[in-house]
C-alpha positions in Angstrom: 54.9 -7.4 97.8 58.3 -9.3 97.4 56.5 -12.4 97.8 54.0 -11.4 94.8 57.1 -10.5 92.6 58.8 -13.9 93.5 55.7 -15.7 92.6 55.0 -13.7 89.3 58.7 -14.2 88.2 58.9 -17.9 89.0 55.5 -19.0 87.8 55.6 -16.6 84.6 59.1 -18.1 83.7 58.1 -21.7 84.4 54.6 -21.6 82.5 56.3 -19.5 79.6 59.0 -22.2 79.2 56.7 -25.0 79.4 54.5 -23.5 76.5 57.8 -22.7 74.3 58.6 -26.4 74.7 55.1 -27.1 73.3 56.0 -24.6 70.4 53.6 -22.2 71.8 54.3 -18.4 72.5 55.6 -17.9 75.8 53.5 -14.9 76.4 50.6 -17.1 76.5 52.0 -18.9 79.5 52.5 -15.4 81.0 49.1 -14.3 80.4 47.7 -17.4 81.9 50.0 -16.9 84.9 48.4 -13.3 85.5 44.9 -14.6 85.2 45.7 -17.3 87.8 47.5 -15.3 90.1 45.3 -12.2 89.7 42.6 -10.8 91.9 40.0 -12.9 90.1 41.3 -16.2 90.7 44.1 -17.0 93.5 44.6 -13.4 94.3 48.3 -13.8 95.0 49.4 -10.5 93.6 49.8 -7.8 96.3 47.4 -4.8 95.9 50.3 -2.4 95.8 51.5 -4.1 92.5 48.0 -3.9 91.1 47.8 -0.2 91.8 51.0 0.5 89.9 50.2 -2.1 87.2 49.4 0.5 84.7 52.8 2.2 85.2 54.9 -1.0 85.2 53.1 -2.0 81.7 54.1 1.6 80.5 57.7 0.9 81.4 57.7 -2.5 79.7 56.2 -0.9 76.4 59.1 1.8 76.7 61.5 -1.0 76.8 60.5 -2.6 73.6 59.7 0.6 71.7 63.2 2.0 72.5 64.7 -1.3 71.3 62.4 -0.9 68.1 63.7 2.6 67.5 67.3 1.5 67.8 66.8 -1.0 65.2 64.3 1.0 62.9 66.2 2.5 60.0 64.5 5.7 58.7 65.7 5.0 55.2 63.6 1.8 55.3 60.5 3.7 56.4 60.9 6.1 53.4 61.2 3.3 51.1 58.0 1.9 52.5 56.2 5.4 52.1 52.4 5.5 51.7 51.4 2.0 53.1 53.3 2.7 56.4 50.8 5.9 56.7 47.7 3.9 55.9 48.6 1.0 58.2 48.5 3.7 61.2 44.7 3.9 60.8 42.8 2.0 57.9 42.8 -1.6 59.4 41.7 -0.1 62.9 38.9 1.9 61.1 37.8 -1.3 59.3 37.5 -3.2 62.6 35.8 -0.3 64.3 33.2 0.1 61.9 32.5 -3.6 61.6 31.9 -3.7 65.5 29.8 -0.6 65.4 27.3 -2.3 62.8 27.4 -6.0 64.4 27.5 -5.4 68.0 24.0 -3.7 68.3 22.7 -6.8 66.3 24.5 -9.3 68.5 24.3 -7.7 72.0 21.5 -5.3 71.6 23.4 -2.3 72.7 23.3 1.2 70.9 25.3 2.2 68.1 27.2 4.8 70.3 27.9 2.0 72.9 29.2 -0.3 70.1 31.6 2.6 68.7 32.9 2.7 72.1 33.4 -1.1 72.1 34.9 -0.9 68.6 37.6 1.7 69.8 38.5 -0.4 72.8 39.0 -3.5 70.4 40.6 -1.9 67.3 44.1 -1.3 68.6 46.8 -3.7 67.9 49.3 -4.6 70.6 53.0 -3.3 69.9 54.1 -5.5 72.8 53.3 -8.7 70.9 54.1 -7.4 67.4 57.3 -5.4 67.9 59.6 -8.2 69.5 58.6 -10.6 66.7 59.5 -8.0 64.1 62.8 -7.4 65.8 63.6 -11.2 65.8 62.7 -11.4 62.0 64.9 -8.4 61.2 67.7 -10.0 63.1 67.4 -13.3 61.2 66.9 -11.5 57.8 63.2 -12.2 56.9 61.2 -9.6 55.0 63.9 -6.9 55.3 64.4 -6.4 51.6 61.0 -5.0 51.4 61.2 -3.5 54.9 57.9 -5.6 55.8 59.0 -5.8 59.7 59.6 -2.1 59.7 56.3 -1.3 58.0 54.5 -3.4 60.7 56.4 -2.0 63.5 55.8 1.6 62.7 52.0 1.0 62.0 51.3 -0.9 65.0 53.0 1.9 67.1 50.9 4.6 65.9 47.7 2.6 65.4 47.1 2.9 69.2 47.1 6.8 69.1 44.3 6.8 66.5 42.2 4.5 68.5 42.6 6.1 72.0 41.6 9.4 70.5 38.4 7.9 68.9 37.8 6.2 72.3 37.9 9.5 74.1 35.7 11.4 71.6 32.9 8.5 71.7 33.0 8.7 75.6 32.6 12.5 75.2 29.5 11.8 73.1 28.0 9.4 75.5 28.3 11.9 78.1 26.4 14.6 76.3 29.4 16.6 75.2 28.8 15.9 71.5 31.6 14.7 69.0 34.5 17.1 68.8 35.7 17.0 65.3 38.7 19.1 66.3 39.8 16.0 68.4 40.5 14.2 65.2 43.3 17.0 64.5 44.9 15.7 67.5 46.0 12.5 65.8 48.4 13.8 63.2 49.5 16.7 65.8 50.3 13.9 68.4 52.3 12.0 65.8 54.0 15.0 64.4 55.1 16.3 67.6 55.9 13.0 69.2 58.4 12.5 66.0 59.8 15.9 66.2 60.5 15.6 70.1 62.1 12.2 69.5 64.2 13.2 66.7 65.4 16.4 68.5 66.4 14.4 71.6 68.2 11.7 69.5 70.2 14.4 67.7 71.3 15.9 71.1 72.0 12.5 72.5 73.9 11.5 69.7 76.1 14.4 69.8 76.5 14.0 73.7 77.5 10.5 73.4 80.1 11.3 70.8 81.6 14.0 72.9 81.3 12.7 76.3 82.7 9.2 77.5 80.4 7.4 79.5 79.7 3.6 79.8 76.9 2.0 77.8 75.1 1.2 81.0 74.9 4.9 82.0 73.7 5.8 78.4 70.8 3.3 78.9 69.8 4.9 82.2 69.9 8.2 80.5 67.7 6.9 77.7 65.3 5.5 80.2 65.1 8.7 82.0 64.1 10.9 78.9 61.8 8.2 77.9 59.8 8.5 81.2 59.9 12.4 80.6 58.3 11.9 77.2 55.5 9.8 78.5 54.9 12.1 81.6 54.7 15.0 79.1 52.1 13.3 76.9 50.0 12.8 80.3 50.6 16.5 81.4 49.7 18.1 78.1 47.1 15.8 76.7 44.3 18.3 77.1 46.2 21.1 75.6 48.8 20.0 73.2 48.8 16.3 72.4 52.1 14.7 72.0 52.8 10.9 71.6 55.4 10.0 74.2 55.8 6.5 73.0 56.2 7.6 69.3 58.9 10.1 70.4 60.7 7.2 72.3 60.9 5.2 69.1 61.9 8.1 67.0 64.6 9.0 69.6 66.1 5.5 69.1 65.8 5.6 65.3 67.7 8.9 65.2 70.6 7.5 67.4 70.7 4.7 64.9 71.2 7.0 62.1 73.8 9.2 63.7 75.6 6.4 65.7 74.9 3.0 64.2 77.5 1.1 66.3 76.4 2.6 69.5 72.7 1.9 68.6 73.6 -1.8 68.1 75.3 -2.1 71.4 72.6 -0.4 73.2 69.9 -2.5 71.4 71.8 -5.6 72.8 71.3 -4.1 76.4 67.7 -3.4 75.9 67.1 -7.0 74.6 68.3 -8.2 77.9 66.1 -5.9 79.8 63.2 -7.0 77.8 63.4 -10.5 79.2 62.2 -9.3 82.6 60.0 -6.5 81.2 58.1 -8.9 79.0 57.3 -11.1 81.9 56.1 -8.3 84.1 54.0 -6.8 81.0 52.1 -10.0 80.1 51.6 -11.3 83.7 50.1 -8.0 84.7 47.8 -7.9 81.3 46.6 -11.3 82.4 46.0 -10.0 86.0 43.6 -7.4 84.5 41.7 -10.1 82.8 38.4 -10.9 84.8 38.0 -14.4 83.7 34.5 -14.7 85.4 33.1 -12.6 82.6 34.1 -14.8 79.7 30.9 -17.2 80.3 28.6 -14.4 80.2 29.0 -13.5 76.5 30.6 -16.7 75.2 30.0 -17.7 71.7 28.4 -14.4 70.8 31.6 -12.3 71.8 33.8 -14.9 69.9 31.6 -14.5 66.9 31.9 -10.6 67.2 35.7 -10.9 67.5 36.1 -13.2 64.7 34.1 -11.1 62.2 35.9 -8.0 63.3 39.3 -9.7 62.7 38.2 -10.8 59.1 37.5 -7.0 58.2 40.7 -6.0 59.9 42.6 -8.2 57.7 40.7 -6.6 54.7 41.8 -3.2 55.9 45.6 -4.4 55.8 45.0 -5.7 52.3 43.8 -2.2 51.3 46.7 -0.5 52.5 48.8 -2.8 50.5 47.2 -2.3 47.1 49.6 -1.3 44.5 52.8 -2.3 46.5 55.6 -4.7 45.4 54.6 -7.2 48.3 53.5 -10.6 47.0 50.1 -12.3 48.3 52.1 -14.2 50.8 53.8 -11.1 52.2 50.4 -9.3 52.2 48.9 -12.3 54.0 51.7 -12.1 56.6 51.3 -8.4 57.3 47.4 -9.0 57.9 48.4 -11.9 60.3 50.8 -9.6 62.1 48.0 -7.1 62.7 45.8 -9.6 64.7 47.1 -9.4 68.3 45.4 -7.5 71.0 46.5 -7.0 74.7 47.8 -3.9 76.3 45.6 -1.2 75.1 42.2 -3.6 75.6 43.7 -4.3 79.4 44.3 -0.6 80.0 41.0 1.0 78.8 38.5 -2.1 78.5 37.2 -1.3 82.0 36.8 2.4 81.7 33.3 2.2 80.3 32.0 0.1 83.2 33.6 2.4 85.7 32.0 5.4 84.1 28.6 3.9 84.4 28.0 3.3 80.7 25.0 0.6 80.5 26.9 -1.6 78.2 30.1 -1.5 80.2 30.2 -5.1 81.3 29.7 -6.2 77.8 32.5 -4.1 76.4 34.8 -5.3 79.2 33.8 -9.0 78.7 34.5 -8.7 74.7 37.9 -7.1 75.5 38.8 -9.9 77.8 37.7 -12.5 75.1 39.5 -10.4 72.4 42.8 -10.6 74.4 42.4 -14.4 75.1 42.0 -15.0 71.4 43.9 -12.8 69.5 47.1 -12.4 71.6 47.9 -16.2 71.2 46.4 -16.3 67.8 48.6 -13.4 66.4 51.7 -14.7 68.2 51.5 -18.3 66.9 50.5 -16.9 63.5 53.6 -14.8 63.3 56.0 -17.3 64.7 54.6 -20.1 62.6 54.3 -18.4 59.2 57.1 -15.8 58.7 59.7 -18.5 57.4 57.0 -19.8 55.0 55.4 -16.4 53.8 58.7 -14.1 53.7 61.9 -14.4 52.0 
């Protein structure tokens, strides 16, 4: 296991660094590292690591979303208003409907199987998007119109919407029918997650002002509470849906509002932790990709993903109608909503494991979507934000 960690860290750092020198996103090198070292290629990652891969990826997401919360001023979100809410579900709906229509034509699968595929593919990746929005905020791009904040908030809530639909479609496939009440889980999950995060943030801000402790101890405390949030989400998902990751983000935002100086110090700590967390996250995402599947769908899958992305971008433009954003700024928001990685790696294999006849096709298209959109979105954001934003 220690040998595997050493190989993951050294190879991921080396390949990520090489691609950065070539002016490509380092995460692409990390994903390639995971594919090469994973069970479908060289098989150099210990089975013990693969078994806890989902938990390690969750921890990495907690790191970046806590950091996002510590930089996300609630006043900016209020200023954005309606588009921030629409970005949580409209682009994903456009993409999901598109895949439901086109996948049966291209792959000969049923419309219900196509809807399951659409739910797998429709989520944006906060792990790709959020670090780039934070970098833009630090350098001042787009902050006058709160564009990074708009994209960060939408990308974080988008996943909840998609995963609830994914679960509902799986239930339909198993003969349980579509539970319309499950759609109520989406606003409930978001609302309870925000309430939990805000309440915890207020309590922690009060505690940090009254009790002296090192910033490192505060970081450990934040980590512990974030783990409890995610554990609570998993424990209560069948009874009371709560978004643990949104709670993490809201907790950070509340601390920023109540104790700005501390939030900036803690954000600096988390930015250092993210260096290692990012490496683990994207290497393990790559390890979950079965590269052998790519050839079986080939150009058909690429065509489907490309069509879906076009309609997803249209969904973003619909969200931004009657806003003060210029055409260039709207185009940047649409580009920022392209990357996929973490959700697709997490749930792409579930339909196959459940015996759905199109499961192999769904997993294949999910793999191709990661390989196309993660680098495409990252390169798109990195290469255009200085040209499209003020």
